[in-house]
N, C-alpha and C positions, 0 to 999 in steps of 0.2 A: 526056857529066856531065849535061847535061841529062836527060836518060832515066833516068838513076839517083834524080838530082829527085823527079821522077814519081814514081815506083817506092816513094821513102822514105814522098814526103807520101801517095800512096795507103795505105800499111800501115800509116801511123798515122791515117787517115781509120777503118778497119776493126776496129783497137784501138780506137780511141775510141767507134765505134757500139757493140763489143762490151763494152765496161766498162761503159757506159750503158747499156745492155740488162740487162747481169747486177746491177749497180746497182736501177734498177728492179726487176728480178724478186727480190731480196732484199728489198728497200721489202719487195713483195707478200710475200712470204711469214714476213715477220715484223711484217705488218698482220694476217694472215689467223691466225697461232699467239696473238698479240694478241687478235684475237676468241674463239679459241675457244678460250679462257684465262677470257677474261669470263664469255662463257656455261656455261665449266664452273663459274665461281663462283658465277653467277647459277643454276643449276639444284642444286646442292649448297646454297645458301640457302634453297633454294624445301622442296628434301626437307630439310633442318634445321629448317626452321619447322614443317613437317605431321607429322615425328617428335619434336619438344614437342610439338606440341597433340595427338599419341594417346598420348603419354607422360600429359600434363596430364589427359585422360578418364580414364586405367586410375589413375590416382591420386585423381582427384574417383570412383572407384567406391567405392574403399580407405574413404574417409571417407565412404560411406552404409552400412558395410558390406558390401558383395555378396562372396558365401561365393567364386562365381570370376571371372571376367575373363569378359566378353561378346564372342565376337568378331566385326569388325564392319569396315566402311571407311569413310573420311573423304576428301574429296579440295578442295581448295581453291587460291587462291592466293597468292603475297607476291612483292612489285616487280615487278610485269609477268609474273612464271615459274609455273609452275602444279604441282600437289603430289597422288600420292594414298599412301594408305596402307592397309596391312591390318593386320590386331591378331585372331592365330589362338590358340588356347590348344595347351598342351601340358601333359599332365595337369589335374590340379582346381589347382592356385596357379602355372602357370607361361604365359606369355604371350609370344609372341614379335610384336613390330611391324616390317615390312617398308614401307619409306617411297620412295617412285621423286617426283623431283623434276625436271621439263626446262622447258628454256630455246630460245625458238626461235633458229634462227641467219636462216633465210628463212620462205616461203611454204611450204614443204615438207619442209625439213629442220629437226632439234630434239639438243642434247643432253643426254643424257641420266646421272644420276648418282644412286646406290642407298644408302640406309642401313636396317643392317636389325642388330636387335638383341632381348634377351631378358631380362626379367625375369621376378623372383617377388614372393611375397606372405613378407616374416618377421619377426620379433621379431627385434627391433634394443635390448640394452638401453644406454641412453644415462649412461653414467657416476655420479658419486655421489652417491644424494637428499641431500638440505638436511638430514635429521636423523635419525636409527636411530629402528625403530620403534617404538609405544608402550610393545611388552611390557620393554624395554630401556633407559627412559625415569624411572625407580625410582632410589631408593637399597638396598633394599630391597622384590622383587617376590613374592609366595606363591602358590602355584595352593590351598594348603592354610590351616588354621586359623595365626592366626599370634599368639605367645604370648612375653610380655614381662616377666621374672621380676623385673627388677628389678637383675636383674647385667649392666645394661649403663652402665658407671659412663665416666666423666675428670672431668677439673678444668676442661673450656668445656661442651662436650657431648660426646654418644657418638654420634647419626648427626648428623652433619651436612654443610657443604659448604668442598668443598675452592677452594682457587685466588681467582680476583679478581671470581669472578663472584657471592659471597656473600652479597650484600645484597640481588639480583635471581633470583637461583636456589635453589628450595628440592628441602632432602635430605626428597624424598616415599617416604614406606611404604604398599602394599596388598597385600590380602591377599582372595581371593576368595572367602575362609571365613569365618571370624571373628576380631574382634582383641580380644585381652585384654592389660591390661597389670597388673603386682600389684608395688605399690608405690610409693613416689615418684623411686628417684631414676633413674629413666631419662629423655633426655632427649633430643628430637625434631627438628633446625631445618625440619620443615618436613609435610603435613598427612600424618595417618593413614586413611585408607579403607577401608571394608571392605566385600565381597559381601553378606553378611545381616548379624552383628549384632558391634555390640561393645561392649564389657563392662569393667567392675575393678575392683577391692578396694586403695583405699578408692574410693567413690563417682567425685569427680575428681579421682582421676588420671589417668584418662582421656582429660579436655582437658585436663590440666594436661601434660602426657608429652607434646604438641605443638604446637611452637612455629613458626608459619612465618617464615619470614625474609620474604617476599613475600606479600602478603594483603591488595591496594588494595581489594576489595571489601568487605572485613569477614565472611568465610567462615568456620562455625567450622569449628574444626582439623581436628577428626573427624567423618567423616557416612558415612551411605553413599553407593557409587559405583558405576556398573556393571561387571559384572565387566570382565576384563582379559584380551582373548586373549592364551592362553600357549602356541605351536604348540608339537610332539609335536617333539620333538630327536631325530634318526637320525642318528648322525654318520656311519656310513660310507657313508652316501647325501648327506650334506653332502660331506664328501670328492670324490666322486664328480665333481658337480657343479663344488666349485669349483677343482679338478685340485693340488693339494698342489706344494709346490716340495721337501718330503724326506717320505720315510714312513716309521715305521719298527714293522717287523713282532714286536710285545711291546712290552713295558714299559719306560722310558723313566726319566732318572734328572736334576734340573737339579740340580747342587750346584757350580758356580762359574759365571765370566764368560764370559757368549757375544752373539756381537755379531750378531744375525739381519742384519741390514740390511730394505730393504723401505720403500716408502712409504706414507703414506697413502691414494695412490690403485693402490698395487701392493704388498696387506704382504705379509710371506712366511708360507707356513703348512706347519704342520710335522702332519702326521696319523700320530697316534700307533693300533694300532692295539692296547691293554692300557690298562695302567694309567701314570700320571706323577707320580713325586716328587719334589716340590721341596725340599732339604733343605743344611742345611749356611748358605752363604753364596751364595746366585745372585744370579744380578745379571742382568738381563736387558737387551738394550739393540737398538734398533731398533721399526720396524712389523711387531709378529709376533702369528697366529694360531695358538693350541695347538687341532688337533681330536683328542678324547681319548675313543675310546670306551668305556673303563671307565671308573676311579677317578681323580679328584685325590687327593693327600694332601698340605698343607703343612706343614712340619714346621722350618724352620728360617726362614731371611730372605731372601724375595722382593720384588728393588728392580726393578722394568719400568715402564718410561713414561717417568723425569727423565733421560733420559741429554740431551746436547748433542746442537745442533742439530736437538730435538724444536722443533716449530712448530706445533703441533695445537692450541694453546688450550688451555684446563683442557678437555680431553677426554681419553678413553682411549686411550691407544696400544697397548696390548698388551689379546689375546681368551683366554680360556677357555670353549672348550667343548665340557661334558664330559657325554658318555650317561648317566652311572647318577649316584654322589655324589662330594662334595667334602668333605675333612675338612681341618680349622685345629687344629692343636695347638702348644701352647707359644707360644713368643715370634715370633709371627711379620707380618714385615706383604710385603702385599701389594698392588701398584700392575697395577689394570687392570679390564674387565670381564667378569664371569661369571657365566653359563648353565650351570646342572645340571640333565640331564631327570629326576633323583629327587629326594633328599635332598642340603642342604648344612646341617653342623655344627659351632659355634666351642664350643674347648676352651682354655683356656688365657687368653694376651692379645696378641690376633692384632688389629692394624688393618690395614684395607681404605679402597684407598685408588682408586675407581671405582664400580660398582655392582653387584647381586646378584641374579640371579633364577633361582628351583628350583620343582620340584615341592613344596618343605615346608623351612621354614628353623626349625633349633633351635640357640637360643640358652643355652650356656653359659660357665661361666669370663667373663674379665674384657673385653666386644667394643667397636671401636670404627668408625665408618663415617664416611669421610669423602667423600661423593656425589660423581662425578666425570661427568660425561654420556656414554655409550658414545658413538664413535667412527663417523659414517655408512660412513665409508673399511673399517670391521672386520664393518657389515651388511648390505653388498651382494646375501647371501646371501637376505635375508628383506625389503628395500627397494628394491632396483634399479625405477630405471626403466626400465619395458619398455612398446616401442609396436610397434603394428605399418607395418611401411611397405614400400616397396619397394624393393627393389635387384637391381642393374644384373649378371647374368649372362656377360654380352656385349654385343660393340659392333661394326661393322664398316663401313667408307665405299667403295662401288668403281663 
């Protein structure tokens, strides 16, 4: 019995010693793992610091308009660890950044961490501009001579401002050529400006026709002004850049109610590779842009821009960009901004709620134009804010 007890005690001692040794080993292993993780974290932090430094240098070169990033090496330390980064060119505008960070675990050993990335200079478009381009900020803008022959009539005003901004926003007219007014029946609630010469018959009709809502400086209601640059309108090229939602290979007709959807930030775009005719009772809902290669004819009632849920303020929500001519005939009511690459002519009794830009404008019949500013959401082709920035193409850590 005594021998059995002695054997049990001896075995227990061996087991206790083994457990104790195993526990100490586990503690040591755990401490070594924690130490290794800590050193790796330090090495990564150093590599990140170096990488950020190298990328900032690239951005600084970009601001200095450096044509291509220079290859080079930088080194330094961060939180007791060290880094070294090398930049190298890939082609004309692409750069590789290779960074290594290391933390020393003792006098001879170190933990290494790498970060590799690639960047390029890129043209980046940033959102919608605050306002439409200058050439779309007029009730009527014409490249050629503009004649008002007394056939622009109405109860209050013939070219005025629609909406709540009427007392602070003018319905201005401008021609890059000559401005001429015949008779005293036309009325424009804005300035009348011209690039070359202004005249009227009778003499006072020119100044009497133009009566701005807002004129705090007391400027002459008609005067010579700088030429407004009206860009050439190439609708097929514009369509390629705009990526239309719908394309019609030929003529198209608007004659019923259509809800296109679309938003100010992402309008619906319809490219028509022919003529567009709006006849009958066409009601257009949504934020929509019509790109028409050839002509547009409005011969019915076209109601666009006054749909439920529209929150764009007193600005157009529909745009017509027309490669050739725009014709108005009959009793027509159009809501939208219109840009005609060639001629725009009025007949009948049309009402336009928006703005008009054309190579030439001809007033016939009885015309009323209620100016609404063009929406910047429909003019990003001309005035999107584009900047050159760094764009990251690849990134890896190991």
